[in-house]
C-alpha positions in Angstrom: 0.0 0.0 0.0 1.2 3.6 -0.7 1.6 6.5 1.7 -1.8 8.1 0.9 -3.7 4.8 1.5 -2.0 4.1 4.8 -2.5 7.6 6.1 -6.2 7.3 5.3 -6.5 4.0 7.2 -4.6 5.4 10.2 -6.7 8.5 10.3 -9.9 6.4 10.2 -9.0 3.8 12.8 -6.2 5.3 14.9 -6.8 7.8 17.8 -5.6 11.2 16.8 -3.2 11.8 19.7 -0.2 12.6 17.5 0.4 14.9 14.6 3.2 13.1 12.6 4.8 14.2 9.4 3.2 12.5 6.4 5.9 9.9 5.8 5.3 6.2 6.2 8.5 4.5 7.3 8.9 0.9 6.3 12.5 0.0 7.2 15.6 1.4 8.7 19.3 0.7 9.2 21.8 2.9 11.1 20.9 6.5 10.6 18.8 5.9 7.4 15.2 5.0 7.0 13.1 4.2 3.9 9.4 4.9 3.3 6.9 2.6 1.6 7.7 4.1 -1.8 11.4 3.4 -1.3 12.5 7.0 -0.6 15.5 7.4 1.7 15.7 9.8 4.6 18.3 10.6 7.3 16.6 10.2 10.7 17.3 13.2 12.8 14.9 12.4 15.7 16.1 8.8 16.6 12.6 8.0 17.9 13.1 10.6 20.6 16.6 9.3 21.3 15.5 5.6 21.6 17.9 4.6 18.8 21.1 6.2 19.8 22.8 3.0 18.5 21.1 3.4 15.1 18.1 1.5 13.6 18.2 -2.3 13.7 21.8 -2.4 15.1 23.0 -5.9 14.0 24.5 -6.9 17.3 21.3 -6.0 19.2 19.2 -7.7 16.6 21.2 -10.8 16.8 21.0 -10.9 20.6 17.2 -10.3 20.5 16.6 -13.1 18.0 18.8 -15.5 20.0 17.0 -14.8 23.2 13.5 -14.8 21.5 14.2 -18.4 20.4 15.0 -19.4 24.0 12.7 -17.6 26.4 10.8 -14.3 26.2 9.0 -13.9 29.5 8.5 -15.6 32.9 7.0 -12.7 34.9 8.6 -11.9 38.2 6.8 -14.8 39.8 10.0 -16.7 38.8 13.6 -15.8 38.2 15.3 -15.7 34.9 19.0 -15.9 33.8 19.2 -12.4 32.2 17.8 -10.1 34.9 20.6 -10.5 37.4 23.2 -9.7 34.8 21.3 -6.6 33.6 20.9 -5.4 37.2 24.7 -5.8 37.8 25.6 -4.1 34.6 23.3 -1.1 35.1 24.6 -0.7 38.7 28.2 -0.8 37.4 27.3 1.8 34.8 25.7 4.2 37.2 27.7 3.5 40.3 24.6 2.5 42.3 23.8 -0.5 44.4 20.5 -1.6 43.1 18.3 -1.4 39.9 14.6 -1.8 39.5 13.5 -2.6 35.9 10.4 -1.3 34.2 9.1 -0.9 30.7 8.3 2.6 29.5 10.0 5.8 30.6 6.8 7.0 32.3 6.7 3.8 34.4 10.2 4.5 35.5 9.3 8.0 36.6 6.3 6.7 38.5 8.6 4.1 40.1 11.0 6.8 41.2 8.1 8.8 42.6 6.9 5.9 44.7 10.4 5.2 45.8 11.2 8.7 47.0 7.8 8.9 48.8 8.4 5.7 50.7 11.9 6.7 51.5 10.6 10.0 52.9 8.1 8.1 55.2 10.4 5.3 56.3 13.8 7.0 56.4 13.1 10.6 57.0 10.0 10.3 59.2 7.6 12.4 57.2 3.9 11.8 58.0 2.4 9.4 55.5 0.4 11.3 52.9 2.3 14.5 53.3 5.4 14.1 51.2 6.2 16.7 48.6 8.4 16.4 45.5 9.7 19.5 43.7 9.7 19.6 39.9 10.5 22.2 37.3 8.4 24.3 35.0 8.4 23.1 31.4 9.2 19.6 32.5 8.4 16.5 30.5 8.4 13.3 32.4 5.7 11.2 30.7 2.0 11.0 30.1 0.4 9.3 33.1 -2.2 11.2 35.1 0.1 11.7 38.0 2.9 13.0 35.7 0.8 15.4 33.6 -0.7 16.7 36.8 2.6 18.5 37.6 3.3 19.6 34.0 3.0 23.3 33.1 1.9 22.5 29.6 -1.9 23.1 29.5 -2.4 20.9 26.5 -1.1 17.9 28.4 -3.4 18.3 31.4 -6.5 20.4 30.6 -9.0 17.6 30.4 -7.5 15.0 32.6 -8.0 16.2 36.2 -8.2 15.6 39.1 -4.5 15.1 39.7 -2.3 13.5 42.3 -1.3 16.1 45.0 2.2 16.4 46.5 4.2 18.3 43.8 5.6 21.8 43.9 6.7 23.6 40.6 9.7 25.9 40.5 11.5 27.7 37.5 14.1 25.5 35.7 17.7 26.4 36.1 17.2 28.4 39.3 19.0 27.0 42.3 17.7 29.7 44.6 14.1 28.8 43.7 14.9 25.2 44.7 16.3 26.3 48.1 13.3 28.5 48.8 10.8 25.7 47.9 12.2 23.1 50.3 10.4 22.5 53.5 10.1 19.8 56.2 7.8 17.7 53.9 10.1 17.8 50.9 11.4 14.3 49.9 13.0 14.9 46.5 13.8 17.1 43.5 12.9 15.6 40.1 14.7 17.3 37.2 15.9 16.8 33.6 19.6 17.7 33.2 18.6 19.1 29.8 14.9 19.7 29.0 14.6 18.1 25.6 10.8 18.3 25.0 10.8 21.9 26.2 13.0 22.9 23.3 16.5 21.6 24.3 16.7 24.0 27.2 20.2 23.8 28.8 20.5 25.1 32.4 23.3 27.6 33.4 26.8 26.1 33.9 27.1 24.5 37.3 23.3 24.2 37.9 23.3 20.5 38.6 26.3 20.8 40.9 24.4 23.5 42.8 21.2 21.5 43.1 23.3 18.5 44.2 24.7 20.4 47.1 21.3 21.9 48.1 19.7 18.4 48.1 22.5 16.9 50.1 22.5 19.7 52.7 18.7 19.4 53.1 18.6 15.6 53.1 16.3 15.3 50.1 16.9 13.0 47.1 18.0 14.3 43.7 16.2 12.4 40.9 17.7 12.8 37.5 15.4 12.0 34.5 18.0 10.8 32.0 15.5 9.0 29.8 16.3 11.2 26.8 19.5 12.8 27.8 21.4 9.8 29.1 23.3 6.9 27.5 25.5 9.1 25.3 23.0 11.5 23.8 24.4 14.7 25.4 28.1 13.8 24.7 28.8 12.0 28.0 27.3 8.8 29.3 24.9 10.8 31.4 24.0 14.5 31.1 24.7 14.9 34.8 28.3 14.1 34.1 28.8 17.6 32.6 28.6 18.9 36.1 30.5 16.0 37.6 27.7 14.9 39.9 25.8 11.8 40.7 22.1 12.0 41.5 20.6 9.8 44.2 18.3 8.2 41.6 18.9 7.7 37.9 15.8 7.3 35.7 16.7 5.5 32.4 14.8 4.4 29.3 14.7 4.8 25.6 18.2 3.9 24.3 18.5 1.4 27.1 17.1 -1.1 24.6 18.5 0.5 21.4 14.9 0.9 20.2 14.1 -2.8 20.0 11.9 -3.2 23.0 10.4 -1.0 25.8 13.0 -1.2 28.7 13.4 1.3 31.5 15.1 1.3 34.9 15.6 3.1 38.2 19.0 2.9 39.8 19.8 4.0 43.3 21.6 3.0 46.5 20.5 0.2 48.7 19.2 2.6 51.3 16.8 4.1 48.7 15.6 1.2 46.5 15.8 -1.1 49.5 12.6 0.5 50.8 10.5 -1.8 48.7 9.2 -5.1 50.0 7.6 -7.9 47.9 4.2 -7.0 46.6 4.5 -3.2 46.9 5.5 -2.5 43.3 5.9 -4.5 40.0 5.0 -5.2 36.4 4.3 -8.4 34.5 6.7 -7.5 31.7 9.4 -5.6 33.6 12.7 -7.5 33.8 11.6 -10.2 31.3 14.6 -12.1 29.8 14.0 -10.8 26.3 14.1 -7.2 27.5 17.1 -7.8 29.7 19.1 -9.5 26.9 18.4 -6.7 24.5 19.3 -4.0 27.1 22.6 -5.7 28.0 23.7 -5.7 24.4 22.4 -2.2 23.8 24.6 -0.9 26.7 27.6 -2.9 25.4 27.2 -1.2 22.0 27.2 2.2 23.6 30.4 1.5 25.5 32.3 -0.4 22.9 31.5 1.8 19.9 32.2 4.9 22.0 28.9 6.6 21.1 29.1 9.2 23.9 32.5 10.3 22.6 31.2 10.5 19.0 28.2 12.5 20.3 30.5 15.0 22.0 32.9 15.4 19.1 30.3 15.7 16.3 27.8 17.6 18.4 30.3 20.4 18.9 31.2 20.3 15.2 27.6 20.4 14.2 26.6 23.3 16.4 29.6 25.4 15.2 28.5 24.8 11.6 24.8 25.6 12.3 25.8 28.9 13.9 27.3 29.9 10.7 23.9 29.9 8.9 22.7 33.4 8.0 18.9 33.2 8.4 16.4 35.8 9.5 14.3 33.0 11.0 16.9 31.8 13.5 16.7 33.2 17.1 19.3 30.9 18.7 21.0 27.5 18.5 21.7 25.5 21.5 23.0 22.0 22.0 24.7 19.5 24.2 26.3 16.6 22.4 23.9 15.5 19.6 20.9 17.0 21.2 20.4 20.3 19.4 17.6 22.8 19.2 17.2 25.5 16.6 14.9 28.1 18.0 13.1 30.2 15.5 11.6 33.7 15.8 7.8 33.7 16.2 7.6 35.6 12.9 9.1 32.5 11.2 5.6 30.9 11.2 6.4 27.9 13.4 9.0 25.1 13.2 6.7 22.6 11.5 6.8 24.1 8.1 10.6 23.9 8.2 10.4 20.2 9.2 8.1 19.6 6.3 10.6 21.3 4.0 13.4 19.2 5.4 11.3 16.1 4.7 11.3 17.0 1.0 15.1 17.3 1.3 15.5 13.8 2.7 15.7 14.7 6.4 13.4 13.7 9.2 13.2 15.9 12.2 10.4 17.3 14.4 9.3 20.5 15.9 9.0 20.8 19.6 7.1 23.6 21.5 6.1 25.1 18.2 9.1 27.2 17.5 12.1 24.8 17.9 13.5 22.3 15.5 15.0 19.4 17.4 18.0 17.7 15.9 19.0 14.4 17.5 20.4 11.8 15.0 21.6 8.3 16.0 25.0 8.6 17.6 26.5 6.3 15.0 26.4 9.2 12.5 29.6 10.3 10.8 31.1 13.8 10.0 30.4 13.2 6.3 26.7 12.6 7.1 26.6 15.6 9.4 27.9 17.7 6.5 25.2 16.2 4.2 22.5 17.2 6.7 24.0 20.6 7.3 23.8 21.5 3.6 20.1 20.8 3.6 19.3 22.6 6.9 21.2 25.6 5.6 19.3 25.6 2.4 15.9 25.4 4.1 16.7 28.0 6.8 18.2 30.5 4.3 15.7 30.1 1.5 12.3 29.2 2.9 
């Protein structure tokens, strides 16, 4: 079937909760994807950083098929031979004692929320039902009713109340606002080291180091949502590494499976994750052997192929080239590693029309928060391919 026919079917039978570009992708390899008509595109979104390792990475594919032939799921009613090894490898990667596996990123955030609340009640002595978690304006942590309840984006929450209480919102990138918001009921601070969905917003230098010090001094937990920013995307293994700090809780997802399977995780010390007892939290699919085998290989690829290093090198190169573009539409360009945002002036008419123009040039990227073009290619990209993309971005920004 062709693109027009498939879009017609999707529009008829699928819920309209997304506004995708009108391209029907049928296959992908590395940084390239092909549509149903055979047209080739450079993927500059990476499924929101799920495929840092590139589409259909052969090593991860091989591991997935090998495991699928042996065993896919047992549930956590029984043990399997892959989960212990993934737990150990994630703990070694993060420097933490324990790991709790989940499936989606939103589930991992929910897990972190439950963790920090119980920690507050059992370790800090806060009265049950009174714990508060501080979050940032313009955050994006997922789509559950609890999570959208502390979003500041009206579109995400308008029709979905009532919401879970216990969250306090402060400005992003403002350590003084965090200090002021803390009280005796505060148990944690949930933050993205870089706000990707908000338009690739990068906090002031030293911000994460300051909030680390504030959280430690006030005995509250620092929860870093590294679902999009972690595992090499921002030019280091974790975006927190730019400030040389470790959060109390790492929240991981997306590239943890290389795009093959929903896999997420929460990693923390034994004192923190050790608060759970059997029956208090779980998931039928979380920690299944197929997911664990895929995640183990996905992490190995990131380390052995030095994807964080490639992201740092090519990200800096790419941003420098992008800043040479002479376009009346561009307000600012910001990036960390290969997570880059091109913010346009409001007079430019929105970022979507530029993404649609880039689609015609053979590039797939997506607008975020109306006026920002987000650029986030798979981390296996080369300098030659960056140059190929740059020529097309330059053409669109200078001529549209």
